[in-house]
HTML snippet that shows the backbone in 3Dmol.js (N, CA, C, O; Angstrom):
<script src="https://3Dmol.org/build/3Dmol-min.js"></script>
<div id="view" style="width:600px;height:400px;position:relative"></div>
<script>
const pdb = `
ATOM      1  N   UNK A   1      97.581 156.085 103.539  1.00  0.00           N
ATOM      2  CA  UNK A   1      98.560 155.263 104.204  1.00  0.00           C
ATOM      3  C   UNK A   1      97.844 154.131 104.934  1.00  0.00           C
ATOM      4  O   UNK A   1      96.917 154.388 105.703  1.00  0.00           O
ATOM      5  N   UNK A   2      98.247 152.911 104.713  1.00  0.00           N
ATOM      6  CA  UNK A   2      97.612 151.770 105.371  1.00  0.00           C
ATOM      7  C   UNK A   2      98.298 151.480 106.704  1.00  0.00           C
ATOM      8  O   UNK A   2      99.466 151.817 106.899  1.00  0.00           O
ATOM      9  N   UNK A   3      97.548 150.842 107.632  1.00  0.00           N
ATOM     10  CA  UNK A   3      98.126 150.540 108.936  1.00  0.00           C
ATOM     11  C   UNK A   3      99.228 149.494 108.823  1.00  0.00           C
ATOM     12  O   UNK A   3      99.269 148.746 107.846  1.00  0.00           O
ATOM     13  N   UNK A   4     100.124 149.430 109.811  1.00  0.00           N
ATOM     14  CA  UNK A   4     101.164 148.403 109.793  1.00  0.00           C
ATOM     15  C   UNK A   4     100.544 147.010 109.800  1.00  0.00           C
ATOM     16  O   UNK A   4      99.440 146.820 110.309  1.00  0.00           O
ATOM     17  N   UNK A   5     101.243 146.054 109.245  1.00  0.00           N
ATOM     18  CA  UNK A   5     100.721 144.682 109.161  1.00  0.00           C
ATOM     19  C   UNK A   5     100.340 144.139 110.530  1.00  0.00           C
ATOM     20  O   UNK A   5      99.402 143.350 110.638  1.00  0.00           O
ATOM     21  N   UNK A   6     101.050 144.546 111.579  1.00  0.00           N
ATOM     22  CA  UNK A   6     100.754 144.044 112.919  1.00  0.00           C
ATOM     23  C   UNK A   6      99.416 144.576 113.452  1.00  0.00           C
ATOM     24  O   UNK A   6      98.877 144.029 114.414  1.00  0.00           O
ATOM     25  N   UNK A   7      98.881 145.629 112.842  1.00  0.00           N
ATOM     26  CA  UNK A   7      97.612 146.200 113.301  1.00  0.00           C
ATOM     27  C   UNK A   7      96.414 145.626 112.550  1.00  0.00           C
ATOM     28  O   UNK A   7      95.273 145.906 112.917  1.00  0.00           O
ATOM     29  N   UNK A   8      96.643 144.842 111.524  1.00  0.00           N
ATOM     30  CA  UNK A   8      95.546 144.288 110.731  1.00  0.00           C
ATOM     31  C   UNK A   8      94.861 143.160 111.507  1.00  0.00           C
ATOM     32  O   UNK A   8      95.542 142.312 112.084  1.00  0.00           O
ATOM     33  N   UNK A   9      93.534 143.139 111.530  1.00  0.00           N
ATOM     34  CA  UNK A   9      92.841 142.066 112.246  1.00  0.00           C
ATOM     35  C   UNK A   9      92.964 140.723 111.521  1.00  0.00           C
ATOM     36  O   UNK A   9      92.944 140.661 110.291  1.00  0.00           O
ATOM     37  N   UNK A  10      93.088 139.667 112.298  1.00  0.00           N
ATOM     38  CA  UNK A  10      93.104 138.321 111.720  1.00  0.00           C
ATOM     39  C   UNK A  10      91.726 137.674 111.826  1.00  0.00           C
ATOM     40  O   UNK A  10      91.428 136.722 111.104  1.00  0.00           O
ATOM     41  N   UNK A  11      90.888 138.188 112.721  1.00  0.00           N
ATOM     42  CA  UNK A  11      89.513 137.708 112.869  1.00  0.00           C
ATOM     43  C   UNK A  11      88.715 138.747 113.648  1.00  0.00           C
ATOM     44  O   UNK A  11      89.236 139.794 114.033  1.00  0.00           O
ATOM     45  N   UNK A  12      87.456 138.437 113.869  1.00  0.00           N
ATOM     46  CA  UNK A  12      86.564 139.331 114.594  1.00  0.00           C
ATOM     47  C   UNK A  12      85.730 138.513 115.558  1.00  0.00           C
ATOM     48  O   UNK A  12      85.611 137.296 115.414  1.00  0.00           O
ATOM     49  N   UNK A  13      85.150 139.188 116.545  1.00  0.00           N
ATOM     50  CA  UNK A  13      84.168 138.573 117.422  1.00  0.00           C
ATOM     51  C   UNK A  13      82.919 139.449 117.341  1.00  0.00           C
ATOM     52  O   UNK A  13      82.988 140.660 117.549  1.00  0.00           O
ATOM     53  N   UNK A  14      81.783 138.831 117.036  1.00  0.00           N
ATOM     54  CA  UNK A  14      80.510 139.553 116.957  1.00  0.00           C
ATOM     55  C   UNK A  14      79.701 139.208 118.200  1.00  0.00           C
ATOM     56  O   UNK A  14      79.374 138.046 118.440  1.00  0.00           O
ATOM     57  N   UNK A  15      79.384 140.231 118.984  1.00  0.00           N
ATOM     58  CA  UNK A  15      78.560 140.066 120.174  1.00  0.00           C
ATOM     59  C   UNK A  15      77.131 140.472 119.825  1.00  0.00           C
ATOM     60  O   UNK A  15      76.910 141.469 119.138  1.00  0.00           O
ATOM     61  N   UNK A  16      76.163 139.691 120.303  1.00  0.00           N
ATOM     62  CA  UNK A  16      74.759 139.926 119.944  1.00  0.00           C
ATOM     63  C   UNK A  16      73.895 139.906 121.197  1.00  0.00           C
ATOM     64  O   UNK A  16      74.143 139.149 122.135  1.00  0.00           O
ATOM     65  N   UNK A  17      72.882 140.753 121.185  1.00  0.00           N
ATOM     66  CA  UNK A  17      71.842 140.657 122.206  1.00  0.00           C
ATOM     67  C   UNK A  17      70.498 140.728 121.499  1.00  0.00           C
ATOM     68  O   UNK A  17      70.350 141.407 120.482  1.00  0.00           O
ATOM     69  N   UNK A  18      69.529 140.021 122.047  1.00  0.00           N
ATOM     70  CA  UNK A  18      68.187 139.977 121.470  1.00  0.00           C
ATOM     71  C   UNK A  18      67.212 140.425 122.546  1.00  0.00           C
ATOM     72  O   UNK A  18      67.193 139.884 123.652  1.00  0.00           O
ATOM     73  N   UNK A  19      66.406 141.416 122.208  1.00  0.00           N
ATOM     74  CA  UNK A  19      65.401 141.904 123.142  1.00  0.00           C
ATOM     75  C   UNK A  19      64.026 141.838 122.490  1.00  0.00           C
ATOM     76  O   UNK A  19      63.865 142.223 121.331  1.00  0.00           O
ATOM     77  N   UNK A  20      63.065 141.366 123.209  1.00  0.00           N
ATOM     78  CA  UNK A  20      61.684 141.401 122.768  1.00  0.00           C
ATOM     79  C   UNK A  20      61.245 142.863 122.764  1.00  0.00           C
ATOM     80  O   UNK A  20      61.573 143.603 123.691  1.00  0.00           O
ATOM     81  N   UNK A  21      60.515 143.288 121.744  1.00  0.00           N
ATOM     82  CA  UNK A  21      60.163 144.715 121.648  1.00  0.00           C
ATOM     83  C   UNK A  21      59.343 145.185 122.844  1.00  0.00           C
ATOM     84  O   UNK A  21      59.535 146.311 123.304  1.00  0.00           O
ATOM     85  N   UNK A  22      58.436 144.360 123.362  1.00  0.00           N
ATOM     86  CA  UNK A  22      57.641 144.762 124.523  1.00  0.00           C
ATOM     87  C   UNK A  22      58.518 144.892 125.759  1.00  0.00           C
ATOM     88  O   UNK A  22      58.367 145.836 126.535  1.00  0.00           O
ATOM     89  N   UNK A  23      59.426 143.956 125.944  1.00  0.00           N
ATOM     90  CA  UNK A  23      60.332 144.017 127.092  1.00  0.00           C
ATOM     91  C   UNK A  23      61.262 145.220 126.985  1.00  0.00           C
ATOM     92  O   UNK A  23      61.534 145.891 127.981  1.00  0.00           O
ATOM     93  N   UNK A  24      61.749 145.491 125.774  1.00  0.00           N
ATOM     94  CA  UNK A  24      62.635 146.634 125.571  1.00  0.00           C
ATOM     95  C   UNK A  24      61.908 147.943 125.861  1.00  0.00           C
ATOM     96  O   UNK A  24      62.491 148.864 126.433  1.00  0.00           O
ATOM     97  N   UNK A  25      60.638 148.028 125.470  1.00  0.00           N
ATOM     98  CA  UNK A  25      59.848 149.226 125.741  1.00  0.00           C
ATOM     99  C   UNK A  25      59.691 149.452 127.241  1.00  0.00           C
ATOM    100  O   UNK A  25      59.575 150.591 127.694  1.00  0.00           O
ATOM    101  N   UNK A  26      59.687 148.369 128.006  1.00  0.00           N
ATOM    102  CA  UNK A  26      59.571 148.465 129.463  1.00  0.00           C
ATOM    103  C   UNK A  26      60.931 148.649 130.135  1.00  0.00           C
ATOM    104  O   UNK A  26      61.011 148.740 131.360  1.00  0.00           O
ATOM    105  N   UNK A  27      61.995 148.703 129.338  1.00  0.00           N
ATOM    106  CA  UNK A  27      63.338 148.899 129.892  1.00  0.00           C
ATOM    107  C   UNK A  27      64.051 147.627 130.274  1.00  0.00           C
ATOM    108  O   UNK A  27      65.122 147.687 130.878  1.00  0.00           O
ATOM    109  N   UNK A  28      63.495 146.474 129.944  1.00  0.00           N
ATOM    110  CA  UNK A  28      64.115 145.185 130.258  1.00  0.00           C
ATOM    111  C   UNK A  28      64.964 144.727 129.077  1.00  0.00           C
ATOM    112  O   UNK A  28      64.494 143.990 128.210  1.00  0.00           O
ATOM    113  N   UNK A  29      66.213 145.171 129.052  1.00  0.00           N
ATOM    114  CA  UNK A  29      67.106 144.843 127.940  1.00  0.00           C
ATOM    115  C   UNK A  29      68.201 143.915 128.457  1.00  0.00           C
ATOM    116  O   UNK A  29      68.917 144.272 129.392  1.00  0.00           O
ATOM    117  N   UNK A  30      68.344 142.725 127.861  1.00  0.00           N
ATOM    118  CA  UNK A  30      69.364 141.771 128.320  1.00  0.00           C
ATOM    119  C   UNK A  30      70.777 142.224 127.934  1.00  0.00           C
ATOM    120  O   UNK A  30      70.953 143.168 127.163  1.00  0.00           O
ATOM    121  N   UNK A  31      71.768 141.534 128.483  1.00  0.00           N
ATOM    122  CA  UNK A  31      73.147 141.798 128.122  1.00  0.00           C
ATOM    123  C   UNK A  31      73.524 141.095 126.825  1.00  0.00           C
ATOM    124  O   UNK A  31      72.723 140.354 126.254  1.00  0.00           O
ATOM    125  N   UNK A  32      74.741 141.331 126.369  1.00  0.00           N
ATOM    126  CA  UNK A  32      75.248 140.701 125.152  1.00  0.00           C
ATOM    127  C   UNK A  32      75.672 139.267 125.441  1.00  0.00           C
ATOM    128  O   UNK A  32      76.002 138.924 126.577  1.00  0.00           O
ATOM    129  N   UNK A  33      75.661 138.426 124.393  1.00  0.00           N
ATOM    130  CA  UNK A  33      76.077 137.031 124.537  1.00  0.00           C
ATOM    131  C   UNK A  33      77.600 136.939 124.639  1.00  0.00           C
ATOM    132  O   UNK A  33      78.283 137.960 124.717  1.00  0.00           O
ATOM    133  N   UNK A  34      78.126 135.725 124.639  1.00  0.00           N
ATOM    134  CA  UNK A  34      79.568 135.486 124.780  1.00  0.00           C
ATOM    135  C   UNK A  34      80.355 135.760 123.496  1.00  0.00           C
ATOM    136  O   UNK A  34      81.585 135.726 123.510  1.00  0.00           O
ATOM    137  N   UNK A  35      79.669 136.027 122.402  1.00  0.00           N
ATOM    138  CA  UNK A  35      80.332 136.363 121.145  1.00  0.00           C
ATOM    139  C   UNK A  35      80.504 135.173 120.223  1.00  0.00           C
ATOM    140  O   UNK A  35      80.621 134.029 120.661  1.00  0.00           O
ATOM    141  N   UNK A  36      80.517 135.477 118.924  1.00  0.00           N
ATOM    142  CA  UNK A  36      80.707 134.475 117.884  1.00  0.00           C
ATOM    143  C   UNK A  36      81.969 134.823 117.102  1.00  0.00           C
ATOM    144  O   UNK A  36      82.032 135.899 116.508  1.00  0.00           O
ATOM    145  N   UNK A  37      82.987 133.939 117.081  1.00  0.00           N
ATOM    146  CA  UNK A  37      84.188 134.212 116.280  1.00  0.00           C
ATOM    147  C   UNK A  37      83.863 134.208 114.789  1.00  0.00           C
ATOM    148  O   UNK A  37      83.123 133.347 114.312  1.00  0.00           O
ATOM    149  N   UNK A  38      84.413 135.165 114.061  1.00  0.00           N
ATOM    150  CA  UNK A  38      84.207 135.290 112.620  1.00  0.00           C
ATOM    151  C   UNK A  38      85.571 135.459 111.974  1.00  0.00           C
ATOM    152  O   UNK A  38      86.318 136.369 112.333  1.00  0.00           O
ATOM    153  N   UNK A  39      85.911 134.582 111.012  1.00  0.00           N
ATOM    154  CA  UNK A  39      87.227 134.675 110.377  1.00  0.00           C
ATOM    155  C   UNK A  39      87.228 135.568 109.142  1.00  0.00           C
ATOM    156  O   UNK A  39      88.283 136.069 108.753  1.00  0.00           O
ATOM    157  N   UNK A  40      86.088 135.774 108.525  1.00  0.00           N
ATOM    158  CA  UNK A  40      86.011 136.638 107.348  1.00  0.00           C
ATOM    159  C   UNK A  40      85.534 138.029 107.735  1.00  0.00           C
ATOM    160  O   UNK A  40      85.677 138.454 108.881  1.00  0.00           O
ATOM    161  N   UNK A  41      84.970 138.724 106.770  1.00  0.00           N
ATOM    162  CA  UNK A  41      84.476 140.075 107.025  1.00  0.00           C
ATOM    163  C   UNK A  41      82.957 140.157 106.911  1.00  0.00           C
ATOM    164  O   UNK A  41      82.401 141.248 106.785  1.00  0.00           O
ATOM    165  N   UNK A  42      82.283 139.005 106.954  1.00  0.00           N
ATOM    166  CA  UNK A  42      80.825 138.977 106.869  1.00  0.00           C
ATOM    167  C   UNK A  42      80.249 138.157 108.015  1.00  0.00           C
ATOM    168  O   UNK A  42      80.842 137.178 108.468  1.00  0.00           O
ATOM    169  N   UNK A  43      79.079 138.585 108.468  1.00  0.00           N
ATOM    170  CA  UNK A  43      78.345 137.874 109.509  1.00  0.00           C
ATOM    171  C   UNK A  43      76.876 137.909 109.114  1.00  0.00           C
ATOM    172  O   UNK A  43      76.345 138.974 108.802  1.00  0.00           O
ATOM    173  N   UNK A  44      76.226 136.776 109.123  1.00  0.00           N
ATOM    174  CA  UNK A  44      74.815 136.689 108.760  1.00  0.00           C
ATOM    175  C   UNK A  44      74.040 136.165 109.949  1.00  0.00           C
ATOM    176  O   UNK A  44      74.483 135.251 110.645  1.00  0.00           O
ATOM    177  N   UNK A  45      72.875 136.755 110.175  1.00  0.00           N
ATOM    178  CA  UNK A  45      72.030 136.337 111.282  1.00  0.00           C
ATOM    179  C   UNK A  45      70.593 136.225 110.782  1.00  0.00           C
ATOM    180  O   UNK A  45      70.195 136.949 109.869  1.00  0.00           O
ATOM    181  N   UNK A  46      69.829 135.339 111.363  1.00  0.00           N
ATOM    182  CA  UNK A  46      68.407 135.193 111.031  1.00  0.00           C
ATOM    183  C   UNK A  46      67.602 135.952 112.074  1.00  0.00           C
ATOM    184  O   UNK A  46      67.529 135.539 113.232  1.00  0.00           O
ATOM    185  N   UNK A  47      67.001 137.058 111.665  1.00  0.00           N
ATOM    186  CA  UNK A  47      66.222 137.837 112.614  1.00  0.00           C
ATOM    187  C   UNK A  47      64.743 137.512 112.472  1.00  0.00           C
ATOM    188  O   UNK A  47      64.268 137.165 111.391  1.00  0.00           O
ATOM    189  N   UNK A  48      64.026 137.631 113.581  1.00  0.00           N
ATOM    190  CA  UNK A  48      62.604 137.306 113.619  1.00  0.00           C
ATOM    191  C   UNK A  48      61.805 138.548 113.994  1.00  0.00           C
ATOM    192  O   UNK A  48      62.316 139.431 114.683  1.00  0.00           O
ATOM    193  N   UNK A  49      60.552 138.621 113.543  1.00  0.00           N
ATOM    194  CA  UNK A  49      59.717 139.782 113.872  1.00  0.00           C
ATOM    195  C   UNK A  49      59.499 139.923 115.377  1.00  0.00           C
ATOM    196  O   UNK A  49      59.480 138.935 116.110  1.00  0.00           O
ATOM    197  N   UNK A  50      59.336 141.156 115.817  1.00  0.00           N
ATOM    198  CA  UNK A  50      59.026 141.420 117.220  1.00  0.00           C
ATOM    199  C   UNK A  50      60.218 141.417 118.137  1.00  0.00           C
ATOM    200  O   UNK A  50      60.059 141.427 119.357  1.00  0.00           O
ATOM    201  N   UNK A  51      61.412 141.403 117.577  1.00  0.00           N
ATOM    202  CA  UNK A  51      62.638 141.401 118.387  1.00  0.00           C
ATOM    203  C   UNK A  51      63.589 142.476 117.883  1.00  0.00           C
ATOM    204  O   UNK A  51      63.596 142.828 116.704  1.00  0.00           O
ATOM    205  N   UNK A  52      64.387 142.986 118.806  1.00  0.00           N
ATOM    206  CA  UNK A  52      65.418 143.956 118.455  1.00  0.00           C
ATOM    207  C   UNK A  52      66.762 143.259 118.630  1.00  0.00           C
ATOM    208  O   UNK A  52      67.071 142.742 119.704  1.00  0.00           O
ATOM    209  N   UNK A  53      67.548 143.251 117.573  1.00  0.00           N
ATOM    210  CA  UNK A  53      68.868 142.617 117.580  1.00  0.00           C
ATOM    211  C   UNK A  53      69.927 143.717 117.626  1.00  0.00           C
ATOM    212  O   UNK A  53      69.914 144.636 116.807  1.00  0.00           O
ATOM    213  N   UNK A  54      70.838 143.614 118.584  1.00  0.00           N
ATOM    214  CA  UNK A  54      71.907 144.595 118.719  1.00  0.00           C
ATOM    215  C   UNK A  54      73.244 143.871 118.622  1.00  0.00           C
ATOM    216  O   UNK A  54      73.395 142.746 119.098  1.00  0.00           O
ATOM    217  N   UNK A  55      74.213 144.538 117.996  1.00  0.00           N
ATOM    218  CA  UNK A  55      75.514 143.920 117.726  1.00  0.00           C
ATOM    219  C   UNK A  55      76.654 144.857 118.102  1.00  0.00           C
ATOM    220  O   UNK A  55      76.536 146.079 118.008  1.00  0.00           O
ATOM    221  N   UNK A  56      77.753 144.259 118.528  1.00  0.00           N
ATOM    222  CA  UNK A  56      79.038 144.941 118.717  1.00  0.00           C
ATOM    223  C   UNK A  56      80.099 144.047 118.092  1.00  0.00           C
ATOM    224  O   UNK A  56      79.988 142.822 118.123  1.00  0.00           O
ATOM    225  N   UNK A  57      81.123 144.668 117.528  1.00  0.00           N
ATOM    226  CA  UNK A  57      82.193 143.910 116.869  1.00  0.00           C
ATOM    227  C   UNK A  57      83.532 144.275 117.504  1.00  0.00           C
ATOM    228  O   UNK A  57      83.809 145.441 117.785  1.00  0.00           O
ATOM    229  N   UNK A  58      84.355 143.253 117.723  1.00  0.00           N
ATOM    230  CA  UNK A  58      85.710 143.422 118.244  1.00  0.00           C
ATOM    231  C   UNK A  58      86.674 142.807 117.231  1.00  0.00           C
ATOM    232  O   UNK A  58      86.470 141.679 116.784  1.00  0.00           O
ATOM    233  N   UNK A  59      87.717 143.543 116.873  1.00  0.00           N
ATOM    234  CA  UNK A  59      88.753 143.016 115.985  1.00  0.00           C
ATOM    235  C   UNK A  59      89.808 142.291 116.826  1.00  0.00           C
ATOM    236  O   UNK A  59      90.108 142.699 117.948  1.00  0.00           O
ATOM    237  N   UNK A  60      90.366 141.208 116.268  1.00  0.00           N
ATOM    238  CA  UNK A  60      91.356 140.398 116.979  1.00  0.00           C
ATOM    239  C   UNK A  60      92.580 140.215 116.097  1.00  0.00           C
ATOM    240  O   UNK A  60      92.455 139.977 114.895  1.00  0.00           O
ATOM    241  N   UNK A  61      93.773 140.327 116.696  1.00  0.00           N
ATOM    242  CA  UNK A  61      95.016 139.990 116.001  1.00  0.00           C
ATOM    243  C   UNK A  61      96.008 139.459 117.030  1.00  0.00           C
ATOM    244  O   UNK A  61      95.640 139.241 118.184  1.00  0.00           O
ATOM    245  N   UNK A  62      97.253 139.248 116.629  1.00  0.00           N
ATOM    246  CA  UNK A  62      98.255 138.689 117.543  1.00  0.00           C
ATOM    247  C   UNK A  62      98.507 139.572 118.753  1.00  0.00           C
ATOM    248  O   UNK A  62      98.967 139.088 119.787  1.00  0.00           O
ATOM    249  N   UNK A  63      98.213 140.860 118.639  1.00  0.00           N
ATOM    250  CA  UNK A  63      98.423 141.788 119.747  1.00  0.00           C
ATOM    251  C   UNK A  63      97.286 141.809 120.752  1.00  0.00           C
ATOM    252  O   UNK A  63      97.423 142.402 121.822  1.00  0.00           O
ATOM    253  N   UNK A  64      96.155 141.168 120.430  1.00  0.00           N
ATOM    254  CA  UNK A  64      95.021 141.139 121.348  1.00  0.00           C
ATOM    255  C   UNK A  64      93.734 141.548 120.669  1.00  0.00           C
ATOM    256  O   UNK A  64      93.541 141.309 119.477  1.00  0.00           O
ATOM    257  N   UNK A  65      92.850 142.172 121.442  1.00  0.00           N
ATOM    258  CA  UNK A  65      91.534 142.572 120.944  1.00  0.00           C
ATOM    259  C   UNK A  65      91.382 144.084 120.987  1.00  0.00           C
ATOM    260  O   UNK A  65      91.949 144.759 121.846  1.00  0.00           O
ATOM    261  N   UNK A  66      90.603 144.601 120.042  1.00  0.00           N
ATOM    262  CA  UNK A  66      90.290 146.023 120.027  1.00  0.00           C
ATOM    263  C   UNK A  66      89.184 146.307 121.034  1.00  0.00           C
ATOM    264  O   UNK A  66      88.590 145.391 121.603  1.00  0.00           O
ATOM    265  N   UNK A  67      88.918 147.594 121.243  1.00  0.00           N
ATOM    266  CA  UNK A  67      87.739 147.972 122.000  1.00  0.00           C
ATOM    267  C   UNK A  67      86.524 147.620 121.158  1.00  0.00           C
ATOM    268  O   UNK A  67      86.636 147.566 119.933  1.00  0.00           O
ATOM    269  N   UNK A  68      85.369 147.380 121.764  1.00  0.00           N
ATOM    270  CA  UNK A  68      84.167 147.067 120.984  1.00  0.00           C
ATOM    271  C   UNK A  68      83.720 148.257 120.135  1.00  0.00           C
ATOM    272  O   UNK A  68      83.948 149.414 120.491  1.00  0.00           O
ATOM    273  N   UNK A  69      83.084 147.951 119.013  1.00  0.00           N
ATOM    274  CA  UNK A  69      82.507 148.984 118.171  1.00  0.00           C
ATOM    275  C   UNK A  69      81.319 149.611 118.881  1.00  0.00           C
ATOM    276  O   UNK A  69      80.927 149.172 119.962  1.00  0.00           O
ATOM    277  N   UNK A  70      80.754 150.634 118.269  1.00  0.00           N
ATOM    278  CA  UNK A  70      79.488 151.160 118.753  1.00  0.00           C
ATOM    279  C   UNK A  70      78.427 150.074 118.583  1.00  0.00           C
ATOM    280  O   UNK A  70      78.594 149.168 117.766  1.00  0.00           O
ATOM    281  N   UNK A  71      77.365 150.157 119.331  1.00  0.00           N
ATOM    282  CA  UNK A  71      76.278 149.191 119.219  1.00  0.00           C
ATOM    283  C   UNK A  71      75.400 149.551 118.030  1.00  0.00           C
ATOM    284  O   UNK A  71      74.945 150.688 117.906  1.00  0.00           O
ATOM    285  N   UNK A  72      75.165 148.581 117.163  1.00  0.00           N
ATOM    286  CA  UNK A  72      74.271 148.743 116.017  1.00  0.00           C
ATOM    287  C   UNK A  72      73.080 147.825 116.222  1.00  0.00           C
ATOM    288  O   UNK A  72      73.243 146.673 116.624  1.00  0.00           O
ATOM    289  N   UNK A  73      71.884 148.328 115.950  1.00  0.00           N
ATOM    290  CA  UNK A  73      70.667 147.540 116.186  1.00  0.00           C
ATOM    291  C   UNK A  73      69.806 147.435 114.936  1.00  0.00           C
ATOM    292  O   UNK A  73      69.814 148.312 114.073  1.00  0.00           O
ATOM    293  N   UNK A  74      69.059 146.331 114.866  1.00  0.00           N
ATOM    294  CA  UNK A  74      68.144 146.108 113.742  1.00  0.00           C
ATOM    295  C   UNK A  74      66.944 145.331 114.253  1.00  0.00           C
ATOM    296  O   UNK A  74      67.034 144.591 115.232  1.00  0.00           O
ATOM    297  N   UNK A  75      65.833 145.509 113.581  1.00  0.00           N
ATOM    298  CA  UNK A  75      64.634 144.765 113.933  1.00  0.00           C
ATOM    299  C   UNK A  75      63.549 145.023 112.914  1.00  0.00           C
ATOM    300  O   UNK A  75      63.645 145.958 112.118  1.00  0.00           O
ATOM    301  N   UNK A  76      62.496 144.184 112.934  1.00  0.00           N
ATOM    302  CA  UNK A  76      61.319 144.419 112.100  1.00  0.00           C
ATOM    303  C   UNK A  76      60.119 143.790 112.733  1.00  0.00           C
ATOM    304  O   UNK A  76      59.019 143.873 112.187  1.00  0.00           O
TER     305      UNK A  76
END
`;
const viewer = $3Dmol.createViewer("view");
viewer.addModel(pdb, "pdb");
viewer.setStyle({}, {cartoon: {color: "spectrum"}});
viewer.zoomTo();
viewer.render();
</script>
């Protein structure tokens, strides 16, 4: 069963934080940015070595915004 049309997202907001691996190891982790609006279902980012990138996603529709997703992190 699919959700009602009013529950379908019309866009998303991707929140990102970037932490230097040395700073993160010392417990100095910054907060998330103000978010990037995304109208499709894909988001691409350019990651650089020595940094940890963390993301949260919020769905948006005419009724408002969802709670943020779990935090997902990537780095190399």
